[in-house]
C-alpha positions as CSV (number, residue, x, y, z in Angstrom):
1,M,47.3,70.5,252.6
2,V,46.9,74.0,251.9
3,R,45.3,74.5,248.5
4,I,46.4,77.6,246.8
5,K,45.2,79.0,243.4
6,Q,48.1,78.6,240.7
7,Y,49.0,81.9,239.6
8,V,51.1,80.9,236.3
9,P,49.0,79.2,233.6
10,S,49.9,75.2,233.5
11,D,50.6,75.6,229.7
12,Y,53.2,78.7,230.5
13,C,54.9,76.6,233.4
14,L,55.0,73.4,231.1
15,S,56.9,75.3,228.8
16,C,59.5,76.9,231.0
17,L,62.6,75.4,231.8
18,G,63.2,77.6,234.7
19,C,61.5,76.1,237.6
20,C,62.8,72.8,239.6
21,R,66.8,73.3,238.1
22,Y,69.4,74.8,240.3
23,N,73.1,75.7,240.1
24,S,74.0,73.8,243.2
25,N,73.0,71.1,245.5
26,S,72.3,73.2,248.1
27,S,70.8,75.9,246.4
28,I,68.5,78.4,248.5
29,W,65.7,77.9,246.0
30,S,65.0,74.4,246.4
31,P,62.1,73.7,248.3
32,K,62.0,73.1,251.9
33,L,59.4,70.7,253.5
34,L,57.0,71.5,256.3
35,E,56.7,69.0,259.1
36,Q,53.4,67.7,257.7
37,E,55.1,67.3,254.3
38,K,58.0,65.3,255.6
39,R,55.4,63.0,257.0
40,E,53.2,62.7,253.9
41,L,56.0,62.0,251.5
42,G,58.3,60.1,253.8
43,L,61.2,62.3,253.2
44,E,63.3,64.9,255.5
45,K,64.2,67.1,252.2
46,I,63.8,67.3,248.6
47,E,66.9,65.6,247.3
48,L,68.4,67.3,243.8
49,I,70.0,64.7,241.3
50,Q,72.7,66.0,239.3
51,I,72.6,66.1,235.6
52,N,75.7,67.4,233.9
53,E,76.9,70.6,235.4
54,S,73.1,71.5,237.1
55,Y,70.9,70.0,239.4
56,I,66.8,69.2,239.1
57,C,64.6,68.1,241.8
58,R,64.2,64.5,242.1
59,F,60.4,64.6,241.1
60,L,60.9,66.6,237.8
61,N,60.1,64.6,234.8
62,L,62.2,65.9,232.1
63,E,60.4,64.0,229.4
64,N,57.1,66.2,230.0
65,N,58.5,69.1,232.3
66,Q,55.6,67.7,234.9
67,C,56.1,67.2,238.8
68,R,55.7,63.4,239.7
69,I,54.3,64.5,243.0
70,Y,52.0,67.3,241.7
71,K,49.0,66.9,243.8
72,K,51.0,66.4,246.9
73,R,54.2,69.1,246.0
74,P,55.3,70.8,248.9
75,L,53.7,74.4,249.9
76,E,56.9,76.3,248.3
77,C,56.1,74.7,245.2
78,R,52.4,75.4,245.6
79,L,53.4,79.2,246.1
80,Y,56.1,79.7,243.4
81,P,56.8,82.2,242.0
82,F,55.8,83.6,245.0
83,L,57.8,82.9,248.0
84,I,57.8,83.2,251.9
85,N,60.6,85.3,252.7
86,S,62.3,85.4,256.4
87,C,64.1,88.9,256.1
88,A,65.1,90.7,259.2
89,E,62.9,88.8,261.6
90,K,60.0,89.1,259.9
91,L,57.9,87.1,257.1
92,Y,57.0,88.6,253.8
93,L,55.1,87.0,250.9
94,S,57.5,87.8,248.2
95,V,57.8,87.2,244.3
96,H,61.1,85.5,242.5
97,L,61.9,88.1,239.7
98,S,63.5,85.0,237.4
99,C,60.2,83.9,236.7
100,P,59.3,85.3,233.1
101,F,55.6,85.3,233.8
102,V,56.1,87.7,236.5
103,K,58.4,90.2,234.7
104,D,55.6,90.2,232.0
105,K,52.6,90.6,234.6
106,I,54.1,92.4,237.6
107,N,52.7,95.8,237.0
108,S,49.0,94.0,235.6
109,K,45.9,94.2,237.3
110,E,45.8,90.4,237.4
111,F,49.1,90.5,239.4
112,K,47.6,93.0,242.0
113,K,44.1,90.9,242.1
114,Y,46.4,87.7,242.7
115,L,48.5,89.2,245.1
116,S,45.8,90.3,247.2
117,Y,43.7,87.0,247.0
118,L,47.4,85.2,248.0
119,T,47.8,87.5,251.2
120,R,44.7,87.0,252.2
121,Y,44.7,83.4,252.2
122,L,47.9,83.4,253.9
123,L,46.5,85.1,256.6
124,K,43.5,83.1,257.4
125,P,43.9,81.3,260.6
126,L,44.7,77.8,258.9
127,A,47.6,79.1,256.8
128,S,48.9,81.5,259.1
129,S,49.1,78.4,261.7
130,I,51.0,76.2,259.4
131,L,53.4,79.1,258.7
132,N,53.6,79.8,262.4
133,E,54.3,76.1,263.1
134,N,57.1,76.0,260.3
135,L,59.1,79.5,261.0
136,K,62.3,77.6,260.5
137,V,61.6,76.2,256.7
138,F,61.5,79.9,255.3
139,S,64.7,81.3,253.8
140,A,66.1,84.4,253.6
141,Y,66.2,85.0,249.5
142,P,69.1,87.5,247.9
143,A,67.4,90.8,247.8
144,G,68.3,91.6,244.2
145,Q,66.3,88.6,243.1
146,V,63.1,88.6,245.0
147,V,60.6,91.7,245.8
148,N,58.9,91.7,249.3
149,L,55.1,92.5,248.4
150,A,53.5,92.3,251.5
151,E,54.5,91.5,255.4
152,L,52.9,88.5,257.1
153,K,51.8,89.0,260.4
154,I,51.3,85.7,261.6
């Protein structure tokens, strides 16, 4: 499993009600599973559960806003608010602009330092190989909601 340093501090994440919640059952934002993750979790996909008129990840504990499979969460969850964006037959490391922490930090030295770390990490042979073997998993996200930060030449 790929181990990535988390960008957004845990206490910030746990107080936010943004992640793991979706407007539709087929949301482009819901995490897709890599082949290895499917085997490890015994699932083909992450199921969303309807609550009133919205949907949540089946692994979200609403009582404490924590992930029930945090140590085994999918790569897309480990990366968030960063995303692997499939755009014009290329892969980009992107960031989701809906994350309030990103909105506050996107122009900071801290953000640029993390971006450099994450880009280097994703281009290492092991991570690059995992990305290359799972190209069909990555989505093309809406242009106005993400910013492409770096092309990932894998």
